[in-house]
N, C-alpha and C positions, 0 to 999 in steps of 0.2 A: 837543569836547563842553564844555558849561558845568559848572563846578564851583561849587556853591552852598554857602555857609557860613551856618550858623545863628547869629545873634546874638541874645542875650537882653537886653532892656532893661527895667530895673526902673523903674517910675514911683512916685515917693514923694509922699506928701501927699494921696493919694486918701482921702476920708473913708469908709473901709470897715474892717471888722474885720481884713481881711487885705490884704496888699500885692497890688496888681494887677500882673500880669506881662504884658508885651507881647512877643510873639515876632515878630521881623522877619527876613525871609529876603532876603538881598542876594546879588548875584553879584559875585565879585571877579575873574573871569577874562574874557578877551576872547572875543567870539563866534567860533565856528568859521567859517572862510572856505573856499570851494571854488575850484579853479582855473577861470578863465573858459573858456567853450566854445571849442574850436579850438586850445587850447594844451596843452603837456605830453603826456600820455598820448594825447589825442585826435589830435594831430598825428602821433605815432608810429604809431598805428593806421592812419591814412590812408596814410602812406608804405608801411607793410607791405602794405596792401591793393593799392596801385598796383603794387608790385614783384612780389608773389606771385600776383596774380590778373589784373589788367588787362594788364600788359606781356606775359605769355605768351599771353593771348588775342589781343592785337593781332598778335603775332608769328605765331601760327598762321593768322590771317586773311590776313596778308600772304603767308605761304608758300603757302597755297591759291590766292590770287590769282595769284602768280607761276607756280605750277605749271600753272594753267589757261591762262595766256598763253604759256608756253614749250613745253608738251607737247601732243601729239595722241595720242589713245587710239583703238585699233581693237579690234573684236571680229570676228575672221575665222574663220568656220565654228565659232564657239563658243570660240575660243582668244583670250586677251587679249594685246594688244601695246601698247607705248607707245614713242614716240621724240620727239626734239626737232623742232619745226616747222622749224628752220633747216636740217635735213638735206635738205630738198626744194628744189631750185633752182626759180626762178620759172617756167622754161619747161617744167617737167615736168608730166605729167598729174596727178601726186599733188598738186602745188601747186594746180592748177586744180580738182581734185576737192574737196580737204579744207581748203585755206587760203583761197583767194579765192572758191571755189565758183562759178567762172565757166563750168565745163564743163557742157555740156548732157547730160541723161540720165545723171547720175552714178550708178554702181551701188552705192548705199549708202542706209541710213537710220540715224537716231540711236536707239540702244536706251535702255532705262530708266536705265542707268548713265551716259548721256551719251557713250558711245563710238560711233564709226562702225561699224555692222555691215556687213561686206562678205562676201558669199556666195561666197568663193573658197577655194582650197586654202591652209590655214594654213602648211604646211611651205614651200611656194614663196613665200608672202608673207614669211616670216622671211628667206629668201634675198634677196628684193627690198629689205627694210629694211636688211640688212647691206650690200647693194650701195650704197645711198645713204650709209650711214654711212662706209664705207671711201672712197668717192669724196670725201666732204666733208673727211675728214682726210688726203686725198692719199696713201692707202695702196694696196696691191695688191688691188683689188676682186675680181679673178678668183679669189682664194683662197676666196671665200664660196660658189662653185658646188659642188654635190654631185658626187660621183664615180660614183654609181649611175646606170646608163643610164635606168632607169624614172623616177627623180626628175628627171633632166636632160630627158627627153622631156616631162614635165609642166611643167617650168620654161619650156621654149620657148613653150608655150601661154599660161602665166600672164604671162610677161614681154611677150609679144606683145599680150595683152589690155590691159595697162597702158601700152602704147606705149613700150616700152623696147627699141629695136632693138639697142643695143649689148649689152645683157644677153642678148637673144634670140640674136644671132649667135654670141656666145661659147658659149652653151649648145649650140647646133647644132654648133659646131666640136668641142667636147668629146664630144658624142654621136657624131659621125662617127668620132672617134678610138677610141671604144669599139667601134664596128662593125667597125673594121679588125682588132680583136683576136679577134672571134668571127664567123665566117661565118654562123652560125645567126641572128644578129641583123640581118643586112643587109636582109632584106625588111621587118622591123619598122621599122628606122631610116629606110629609103627612103620609107616611107609618111609618116613625120613630116616628112621633107624636102619631099615633094610638097605637103603641106597647109600648110606654113609660107609665108606671104606675104613673109617677109623673108630668104629664102635668100641668104647672103652670096656675092658674086662671088669666084671663085677657090677656093671649097671643093669638095672632091671629092664626087661623087655616086656612086650605085651603078652608073651606066652608064659612068663613067670608068675 
């Protein structure tokens, strides 16, 4: 701010009955200066804005982009699933259905959330995803199969639908093992065997 000093100058010799007084206001302080735009506080504010707002926003955009490129999302019978795209080998029907989309008459459409809606059994689908995950990590994939005969019977059909003969055959093998424990189930299990197009060679049937 300017500090103004009042100086009183007396003028002598003016032909009047009283001395004329002249009041002169002078400034004895330097004018106030402001920092140039883009320096000091302004630069600090810009850095704070970049660090606190722009950087997290860019990180979130990058994370969303990476998630969209690495993950595939499913809506199976109303139940949500997600897995890595790399879990599906290039020769699998899953890869042809959902990655390259080269399969004809793929049994899905994309819902409002961007997930692939598949009108199949969600419990069996979960087993199928675990099958791919365990094979990808070179672990014992047979451990993902259910022990319940009803679920095994349904899995044989779902795995066959998705063209997974290895999983289908193993489910049939376990289903047959269940039939040997209970004679009352033999008729029910034999019907599953008869309708399955991928009955493995060497497995026992009800007629053996």
